[in-house]
C-alpha positions as CSV (number, residue, x, y, z in Angstrom):
1,M,41.5,-1.8,-120.8
2,K,37.9,-1.6,-119.6
3,K,38.3,2.2,-119.5
4,Y,38.1,2.2,-123.3
5,F,34.7,0.4,-123.4
6,I,32.6,3.6,-122.9
7,P,34.3,5.6,-125.7
8,L,34.2,2.5,-127.9
9,G,30.5,2.1,-127.2
10,A,29.9,5.7,-127.9
11,V,31.6,5.5,-131.3
12,Q,29.6,2.3,-132.1
13,L,26.4,3.9,-131.0
14,I,26.9,7.0,-133.2
15,T,27.8,4.7,-136.2
16,A,24.7,2.6,-135.6
17,I,22.5,5.7,-135.3
18,G,23.8,6.8,-138.7
19,A,23.6,3.4,-140.4
20,I,20.3,2.0,-139.3
21,P,18.0,4.7,-140.8
22,A,20.0,5.0,-144.0
23,G,20.2,1.3,-144.5
24,L,16.5,0.9,-143.8
25,L,15.6,3.6,-146.3
26,F,17.8,2.1,-148.9
27,A,16.4,-1.4,-148.3
28,L,12.8,-0.1,-148.4
29,D,13.4,2.0,-151.5
30,P,16.3,0.5,-153.5
31,S,16.0,3.3,-156.1
32,G,17.5,5.6,-153.5
33,A,14.8,8.3,-154.0
34,R,13.9,8.4,-150.3
35,M,17.6,9.2,-149.6
36,G,17.7,11.9,-152.3
37,T,19.9,10.0,-154.7
38,T,19.6,7.8,-157.8
39,T,21.1,4.5,-158.9
40,A,23.3,6.6,-161.2
41,M,25.5,7.1,-158.1
42,I,26.3,3.4,-158.1
43,A,26.7,2.9,-161.8
44,N,30.4,2.0,-161.4
45,S,29.7,-0.6,-158.8
46,P,28.5,-4.2,-159.2
47,F,25.0,-3.2,-157.9
48,H,22.0,-2.1,-159.9
49,S,20.0,-0.9,-156.9
50,F,20.7,0.1,-153.3
51,L,19.1,-3.1,-151.9
52,I,22.3,-5.1,-151.1
53,P,24.3,-2.1,-149.9
54,G,21.3,-0.9,-147.9
55,L,20.9,-4.3,-146.2
56,F,24.7,-4.5,-145.5
57,L,24.5,-0.9,-144.0
58,L,21.5,-1.8,-141.9
59,L,22.6,-5.2,-140.7
60,V,26.3,-5.0,-140.4
61,N,27.1,-1.3,-139.8
62,G,23.8,-0.6,-138.1
63,I,22.6,-3.5,-136.0
64,G,26.2,-4.9,-135.7
65,N,27.4,-1.6,-134.2
66,A,24.3,-1.3,-132.0
67,T,25.1,-4.8,-130.7
68,G,28.8,-3.9,-130.3
69,A,27.8,-0.7,-128.3
70,F,25.7,-2.9,-126.0
71,L,28.7,-5.2,-125.4
72,S,31.0,-2.2,-124.8
73,F,28.6,-0.4,-122.4
74,T,28.0,-3.5,-120.4
75,G,31.7,-4.3,-120.3
76,K,31.5,-7.7,-121.9
77,K,34.8,-9.6,-122.3
78,N,34.6,-9.7,-126.1
79,A,33.6,-6.1,-126.6
80,G,37.1,-5.1,-127.7
81,E,37.4,-7.8,-130.3
82,T,34.0,-7.0,-131.6
83,G,34.8,-3.4,-131.8
84,L,38.0,-4.2,-133.7
85,L,36.2,-6.4,-136.2
86,L,33.4,-3.8,-136.7
87,G,36.0,-1.1,-137.2
88,I,37.8,-3.0,-139.8
89,I,34.5,-3.8,-141.6
90,L,33.6,-0.1,-141.5
91,C,36.9,1.0,-142.9
92,L,36.6,-1.5,-145.7
93,W,33.0,-0.4,-146.4
94,I,34.1,3.3,-146.7
95,T,37.2,2.4,-148.8
96,I,35.1,0.4,-151.3
97,Q,32.4,3.0,-151.3
98,V,34.8,5.8,-152.2
99,F,36.4,3.6,-154.8
100,W,33.1,3.0,-156.5
101,I,31.3,6.4,-156.0
102,G,34.0,8.8,-155.1
103,L,34.3,11.1,-152.2
104,T,30.8,12.6,-152.0
105,S,30.3,13.5,-148.4
106,F,32.1,14.7,-145.3
107,L,30.6,11.6,-143.6
108,Q,32.9,9.3,-145.5
109,P,36.1,10.5,-143.9
110,A,34.3,11.0,-140.6
111,F,33.2,7.3,-140.5
112,M,36.6,6.2,-141.7
113,L,38.0,7.8,-138.6
114,A,35.3,6.2,-136.5
115,G,36.3,2.8,-137.9
């Protein structure tokens, strides 16, 4: 099964590279202006700003997947389980996101496939 660690690590790294800057920008500017959006986008969600979604994106989907990529690239024993857990979380994240804000970007189905 170790032959899958490199492709898994690559998918996790790509996910982290997308999530870390976006999460950081949303956390630093919860209005969404730095990301070219407004809080009107999340009006149907339980959030009034992008702070909590931004922190989740940064910490779980970003740093979590960067850590998972490290585990995968170094062939650690728990890399597969970590990848599965992070993939499930990513799929849930995208499903909830589409439910609350709709299908607004090609990245949503792309990251759903990555999950």
